[in-house]
C-alpha angles and dihedrals in degrees: 000000000000122000096248092051090050093050090048092050094048108030120194121205119197117225090261089054099257113145110233111235130184110226137174115264113288124215102211097103098248111144116249098243094042088052089057091050096045102038111009090242122140112197108234123182111221115241093013122129095205094057094037088058086046090058092048089052090049089052093047101040106023099154094053095045087053093050090048094051090046090054091050092054094046091050088054091069128142096037113262091023113164110256108251141183093286094063090041089057094048090052094048091056095040092052102030107015130136131180115222116192128182139178087207112067092196090067092055087048090055091049090050090050091053091239099153104165096048089048102040102029108023096039100026095129093055091047090055093046100035108031133067127196122203119184114220105169116092091205088055093055088050091050091051089063083073106015119202142193108277099024103157133181131206106241136208111194128209131183115225133178126254095256090059091067087063097057121108116265096249091053089048093052091046091052093048090049092052093049095045091049093050093047094048091042090057092051104257122148098042098155130046092241090063086082125077115234113234124187102223100204089061090066111104110258101018095099130008088226093073091065086084110079087217089067088081095054088083096103092182087063098033101039127194122253126291128226110255118219 
Protein backbone atom coordinates (compact mmCIF):
# COMPACT_ATOMS: atom_id res chain seq x y z
CA UNK A 1 0.00 0.00 0.00
CA UNK A 2 1.35 3.45 -0.96
CA UNK A 3 2.35 5.90 1.76
CA UNK A 4 -0.44 8.31 0.85
CA UNK A 5 -3.05 5.56 1.08
CA UNK A 6 -1.71 4.43 4.44
CA UNK A 7 -1.82 7.98 5.79
CA UNK A 8 -5.37 8.41 4.56
CA UNK A 9 -6.48 5.14 6.13
CA UNK A 10 -4.81 5.89 9.47
CA UNK A 11 -5.00 9.67 9.92
CA UNK A 12 -2.82 11.38 12.53
CA UNK A 13 -3.77 14.68 14.08
CA UNK A 14 -1.28 16.79 16.03
CA UNK A 15 -2.38 18.39 19.32
CA UNK A 16 -2.88 21.73 17.57
CA UNK A 17 -5.20 20.16 14.99
CA UNK A 18 -2.74 19.91 12.12
CA UNK A 19 -3.05 16.77 10.02
CA UNK A 20 0.22 14.88 9.68
CA UNK A 21 1.08 14.39 6.01
CA UNK A 22 3.98 12.61 4.35
CA UNK A 23 5.47 14.71 1.57
CA UNK A 24 8.53 14.59 -0.70
CA UNK A 25 11.60 16.48 0.56
CA UNK A 26 11.33 20.27 0.28
CA UNK A 27 14.10 22.70 -0.64
CA UNK A 28 13.06 25.76 1.34
CA UNK A 29 15.61 25.29 4.13
CA UNK A 30 13.07 24.68 6.90
CA UNK A 31 14.41 22.17 9.44
CA UNK A 32 12.79 18.72 9.40
CA UNK A 33 11.34 18.94 12.90
CA UNK A 34 10.26 22.57 12.50
CA UNK A 35 8.35 21.61 9.36
CA UNK A 36 6.38 19.05 11.34
CA UNK A 37 5.54 21.67 13.95
CA UNK A 38 4.65 24.44 11.47
CA UNK A 39 2.88 22.48 8.72
CA UNK A 40 2.34 18.88 9.86
CA UNK A 41 4.49 17.72 6.94
CA UNK A 42 6.93 14.83 7.40
CA UNK A 43 9.50 14.80 4.62
CA UNK A 44 9.56 11.32 3.08
CA UNK A 45 11.80 10.21 0.21
CA UNK A 46 9.92 8.10 -2.36
CA UNK A 47 11.21 4.55 -2.81
CA UNK A 48 13.36 4.74 0.31
CA UNK A 49 13.17 1.91 2.87
CA UNK A 50 14.42 4.10 5.73
CA UNK A 51 11.68 6.67 5.22
CA UNK A 52 9.04 4.03 4.50
CA UNK A 53 9.67 2.42 7.88
CA UNK A 54 9.56 5.88 9.45
CA UNK A 55 6.03 6.26 8.08
CA UNK A 56 5.02 2.90 9.53
CA UNK A 57 6.32 3.92 12.95
CA UNK A 58 4.41 7.21 12.72
CA UNK A 59 1.24 5.24 12.01
CA UNK A 60 1.89 2.80 14.88
CA UNK A 61 3.17 5.22 17.55
CA UNK A 62 1.83 8.65 16.52
CA UNK A 63 1.76 10.20 19.99
CA UNK A 64 5.35 9.23 20.66
CA UNK A 65 6.59 10.53 17.31
CA UNK A 66 4.86 13.85 17.97
CA UNK A 67 6.33 14.02 21.47
CA UNK A 68 9.85 13.31 20.21
CA UNK A 69 9.50 15.88 17.43
CA UNK A 70 8.28 18.50 19.92
CA UNK A 71 11.26 17.78 22.18
CA UNK A 72 13.63 18.30 19.24
CA UNK A 73 12.08 21.68 18.46
CA UNK A 74 12.23 22.74 22.09
CA UNK A 75 15.90 21.72 22.29
CA UNK A 76 16.69 23.88 19.23
CA UNK A 77 15.84 27.04 21.16
CA UNK A 78 17.28 29.61 21.07
CA UNK A 79 17.79 29.63 17.30
CA UNK A 80 21.24 28.37 16.44
CA UNK A 81 21.65 26.51 19.75
CA UNK A 82 24.42 23.92 19.72
CA UNK A 83 23.09 20.38 19.37
CA UNK A 84 23.50 18.63 22.70
CA UNK A 85 23.05 15.24 24.35
CA UNK A 86 19.26 15.60 24.54
CA UNK A 87 18.81 15.74 20.78
CA UNK A 88 21.34 12.94 20.39
CA UNK A 89 19.28 10.79 22.78
CA UNK A 90 16.04 11.58 20.96
CA UNK A 91 17.63 10.65 17.64
CA UNK A 92 19.09 7.42 19.05
CA UNK A 93 15.68 6.20 20.13
CA UNK A 94 13.89 7.50 17.05
CA UNK A 95 16.32 5.65 14.80
CA UNK A 96 17.23 2.59 16.89
CA UNK A 97 14.73 2.32 19.73
CA UNK A 98 12.97 -0.74 21.07
CA UNK A 99 10.49 -1.16 23.93
CA UNK A 100 10.89 -4.18 26.19
CA UNK A 101 8.11 -5.18 28.56
CA UNK A 102 7.92 -7.96 31.09
CA UNK A 103 5.58 -9.22 33.79
CA UNK A 104 8.63 -10.63 35.60
CA UNK A 105 10.84 -7.80 36.94
CA UNK A 106 13.80 -10.13 37.39
CA UNK A 107 13.98 -10.65 33.62
CA UNK A 108 14.30 -6.91 33.10
CA UNK A 109 16.98 -6.86 35.81
CA UNK A 110 18.98 -9.48 33.91
CA UNK A 111 18.73 -7.36 30.77
CA UNK A 112 19.88 -4.26 32.66
CA UNK A 113 22.83 -6.23 34.03
CA UNK A 114 23.89 -7.49 30.58
CA UNK A 115 23.35 -11.07 31.73
CA UNK A 116 22.66 -12.41 28.27
CA UNK A 117 23.07 -16.17 28.83
CA UNK A 118 21.11 -16.23 32.09
CA UNK A 119 18.37 -14.27 30.34
CA UNK A 120 18.21 -15.76 26.86
CA UNK A 121 19.42 -19.30 27.57
CA UNK A 122 18.68 -20.26 31.17
CA UNK A 123 15.35 -18.42 31.30
CA UNK A 124 14.48 -18.60 27.62
CA UNK A 125 11.05 -20.15 28.19
CA UNK A 126 10.12 -17.34 30.56
CA UNK A 127 11.39 -14.71 28.13
CA UNK A 128 9.15 -16.09 25.40
CA UNK A 129 6.16 -16.25 27.73
CA UNK A 130 6.56 -13.12 29.84
CA UNK A 131 8.47 -10.58 27.72
CA UNK A 132 7.45 -8.53 24.70
CA UNK A 133 9.73 -6.63 22.33
CA UNK A 134 8.38 -3.80 20.15
CA UNK A 135 10.82 -2.24 17.71
CA UNK A 136 10.39 1.53 17.44
CA UNK A 137 13.43 2.71 15.49
CA UNK A 138 12.91 2.96 11.75
CA UNK A 139 16.64 2.53 11.09
CA UNK A 140 16.46 -0.71 13.07
CA UNK A 141 13.66 -1.99 10.85
CA UNK A 142 15.79 -1.18 7.83
CA UNK A 143 18.78 -2.99 9.37
CA UNK A 144 16.65 -6.06 10.01
CA UNK A 145 16.23 -6.44 6.25
CA UNK A 146 19.86 -7.64 6.30
CA UNK A 147 20.76 -8.37 9.94
CA UNK A 148 24.41 -8.29 10.97
CA UNK A 149 26.51 -9.31 13.96
CA UNK A 150 26.47 -6.57 16.56
CA UNK A 151 23.11 -5.07 15.59
CA UNK A 152 22.01 -3.31 18.77
CA UNK A 153 18.91 -1.35 19.74
CA UNK A 154 18.37 1.29 22.41
CA UNK A 155 15.77 -0.05 24.83
CA UNK A 156 13.23 1.48 27.17
CA UNK A 157 11.97 -1.02 29.74
CA UNK A 158 8.51 -1.25 31.29
CA UNK A 159 7.09 -3.59 33.89
CA UNK A 160 3.61 -4.89 33.19
CA UNK A 161 1.22 -7.25 34.94
CA UNK A 162 0.40 -10.72 33.72
CA UNK A 163 -3.00 -9.73 32.37
CA UNK A 164 -1.42 -7.20 29.99
CA UNK A 165 0.18 -10.05 28.05
CA UNK A 166 -3.27 -11.30 27.08
CA UNK A 167 -4.44 -8.02 25.56
CA UNK A 168 -4.93 -7.74 21.80
CA UNK A 169 -1.91 -6.48 19.89
CA UNK A 170 -3.56 -3.20 18.89
CA UNK A 171 -4.40 -2.50 22.53
CA UNK A 172 -0.82 -3.25 23.59
CA UNK A 173 0.61 -0.96 20.92
CA UNK A 174 -1.73 1.87 21.89
CA UNK A 175 -0.73 1.48 25.53
CA UNK A 176 2.98 1.57 24.69
CA UNK A 177 2.42 4.67 22.56
CA UNK A 178 0.68 6.38 25.47
CA UNK A 179 3.44 5.49 27.97
CA UNK A 180 6.27 6.54 25.68
CA UNK A 181 4.60 9.81 24.71
CA UNK A 182 4.03 10.68 28.36
CA UNK A 183 7.63 9.90 29.32
CA UNK A 184 9.14 11.84 26.42
CA UNK A 185 6.68 14.65 27.03
CA UNK A 186 7.86 15.11 30.61
CA UNK A 187 11.50 15.25 29.63
CA UNK A 188 12.77 11.75 30.35
CA UNK A 189 15.57 10.19 28.28
CA UNK A 190 17.77 13.27 27.89
CA UNK A 191 21.06 11.41 27.36
CA UNK A 192 21.96 8.47 25.10
CA UNK A 193 23.02 6.48 28.16
CA UNK A 194 19.46 6.62 29.46
CA UNK A 195 18.67 3.72 27.14
CA UNK A 196 19.55 0.07 27.69
CA UNK A 197 21.62 -1.54 24.91
CA UNK A 198 20.02 -4.71 23.57
CA UNK A 199 21.65 -7.02 20.97
CA UNK A 200 18.67 -7.69 18.72
CA UNK A 201 19.88 -11.01 17.37
CA UNK A 202 19.80 -12.43 20.89
CA UNK A 203 16.02 -12.15 21.17
CA UNK A 204 14.46 -15.60 20.77
CA UNK A 205 12.97 -16.03 17.33
CA UNK A 206 14.90 -13.25 15.59
CA UNK A 207 17.44 -15.70 14.16
CA UNK A 208 17.52 -19.48 14.22
CA UNK A 209 21.21 -19.28 15.17
CA UNK A 210 20.38 -18.21 18.71
CA UNK A 211 18.69 -21.53 19.44
CA UNK A 212 22.19 -22.81 20.28
CA UNK A 213 23.37 -21.73 23.76
CA UNK A 214 26.90 -21.26 22.39
CA UNK A 215 25.59 -18.40 20.22
CA UNK A 216 25.74 -16.18 23.31
CA UNK A 217 29.43 -16.94 23.93
CA UNK A 218 30.37 -14.21 21.44
CA UNK A 219 31.36 -11.46 23.89
CA UNK A 220 31.99 -8.97 21.08
CA UNK A 221 28.32 -9.23 20.16
CA UNK A 222 26.94 -9.87 23.66
CA UNK A 223 29.07 -7.44 25.59
CA UNK A 224 29.44 -7.30 29.37
CA UNK A 225 27.95 -4.48 31.39
CA UNK A 226 29.06 -0.88 31.43
CA UNK A 227 29.65 1.40 34.36
CA UNK A 228 26.80 3.87 34.73
CA UNK A 229 27.60 7.46 35.71
